[in-house]
C-alpha positions in Angstrom: 2.9 -32.1 57.0 6.0 -33.0 55.7 7.9 -36.1 57.0 10.9 -35.8 59.4 13.5 -37.7 57.5 15.0 -38.5 61.2 11.5 -39.8 62.3 11.5 -43.6 61.7 13.0 -46.9 62.2 15.3 -48.0 59.8 13.9 -51.0 58.0 15.5 -52.9 54.6 19.1 -51.5 55.1 20.6 -52.2 51.4 23.7 -53.9 53.3 21.6 -56.7 54.8 20.3 -57.6 51.8 21.2 -60.8 50.6 23.4 -61.1 47.1 23.8 -64.0 44.4 25.9 -66.5 45.3 29.7 -65.3 45.0 29.2 -61.7 45.4 30.0 -61.6 49.1 33.1 -63.7 48.7 34.1 -61.2 45.6 33.6 -58.2 47.6 35.7 -59.8 50.6 38.5 -60.5 47.8 38.0 -57.2 46.4 38.8 -55.6 49.8 41.6 -57.6 50.7 43.3 -56.9 47.5 42.7 -53.0 47.6 46.1 -52.2 48.8 47.6 -54.4 46.1 45.6 -52.5 43.2 43.6 -55.9 42.8 40.5 -54.7 43.6 38.8 -53.8 40.3 38.5 -57.0 38.8 36.5 -58.8 41.8 34.1 -55.9 42.0 33.4 -56.2 38.2 32.9 -59.7 38.6 30.3 -58.7 41.3 28.8 -56.4 39.0 28.3 -58.7 36.2 27.0 -61.1 38.7 24.5 -58.9 40.4 24.3 -55.2 38.6 21.5 -54.2 40.6 23.0 -55.0 44.1 23.6 -52.0 46.3 26.5 -53.7 48.2 28.2 -53.9 45.0 27.4 -50.4 43.5 28.2 -48.8 46.9 31.4 -50.9 46.9 32.4 -49.5 43.3 31.6 -46.3 44.0 34.0 -46.4 47.0 36.7 -47.9 45.0 36.5 -45.6 42.1 36.6 -42.5 44.3 39.4 -43.3 46.5 40.8 -44.0 43.1 40.4 -40.5 42.3 38.2 -41.7 39.1 35.2 -39.6 39.8 33.3 -40.3 36.3 33.4 -44.0 37.3 32.3 -43.3 40.7 29.4 -41.4 39.6 28.6 -44.4 36.8 28.1 -46.3 40.1 26.5 -43.9 41.8 23.7 -42.9 39.2 23.2 -46.8 38.8 22.6 -47.1 42.3 20.2 -44.4 42.5 18.5 -45.9 39.6 18.2 -49.1 41.6 16.7 -47.5 44.6 14.3 -45.4 42.8 12.7 -48.1 41.1 12.4 -49.6 44.6 10.3 -46.8 46.1 8.5 -45.6 42.5 10.0 -42.3 42.8 9.7 -40.4 39.3 12.1 -41.1 36.8 14.1 -38.1 36.4 14.9 -36.5 39.9 14.1 -33.0 38.6 10.3 -34.3 39.0 10.8 -35.1 42.5 8.3 -33.3 44.7 7.4 -33.3 48.5 4.5 -35.2 47.6 6.6 -38.0 46.6 8.2 -38.2 50.3 4.9 -37.5 52.0 3.0 -40.4 50.0 5.9 -42.8 51.1 4.6 -45.6 52.9 6.9 -45.8 56.5 8.5 -49.1 55.9 10.2 -47.6 52.5 11.4 -44.3 54.7 15.0 -46.0 54.9 15.1 -46.4 51.0 13.6 -42.8 50.5 16.7 -41.3 53.0 19.0 -43.9 50.8 17.8 -42.4 47.7 18.1 -38.7 49.1 21.8 -39.5 50.3 22.6 -41.2 46.8 21.1 -38.1 44.9 23.3 -36.0 47.0 26.4 -37.9 46.2 25.6 -37.5 42.6 25.5 -34.0 42.9 29.0 -34.0 45.0 30.5 -36.0 42.5 29.4 -33.7 39.8 31.0 -30.8 42.1 34.0 -32.7 42.0 34.2 -32.4 38.3 33.3 -28.8 38.1 29.7 -29.2 36.6 28.6 -26.6 39.0 25.4 -25.8 37.6 24.0 -29.5 37.5 25.5 -29.7 41.5 23.5 -26.3 42.4 20.5 -28.0 40.8 20.6 -31.3 42.7 21.5 -29.4 45.8 18.8 -27.0 45.5 16.3 -30.3 44.8 17.3 -31.7 48.0 16.6 -28.6 50.0 13.3 -28.2 48.5 12.1 -31.8 49.7 14.2 -31.7 52.7 13.3 -28.5 54.6 14.8 -29.5 57.9 18.2 -30.4 56.2 18.4 -33.7 57.4 20.4 -34.9 54.3 22.6 -32.2 54.6 22.6 -30.9 51.1 22.5 -26.9 52.3 26.1 -27.1 53.6 27.2 -28.4 49.9 25.2 -25.5 48.3 27.0 -23.1 50.6 30.0 -24.6 49.7 29.6 -24.7 46.0 28.3 -20.6 46.0 31.8 -19.8 47.6 33.8 -21.7 44.8 
């Protein structure tokens, strides 16, 4: 019986995790300077201080995405996927992910599993925006194969991709 990705109690949310000294301030500085175009430098400084911080990686992804720098957004998102993957001991390559990996995950790690799947979906979406349609399709099909109830929402993106 496969797990329901909505039937869990959220634990260990990435944005609740403490970062090394100075990172929070740099993220605040970046947010305050976004409209001036001065956000990238504090974001990169934060990344150098805490390259495994999901707070920093998500901030970088958002910054680059809204700047229409999709390749850079993809780099940040792919790094986040790797950080999450190692925390839940999923296969090194998303192509090797099977339903059993999700089923074997302890309930206290379900928040990280959902974050991994949503991050993989973001990787697929960014690749779709970059016109790497075959890769996007593979990612969305993989997500659907491990999320039969479509809790992650990859089916809509696959449908969209097929209508391009």
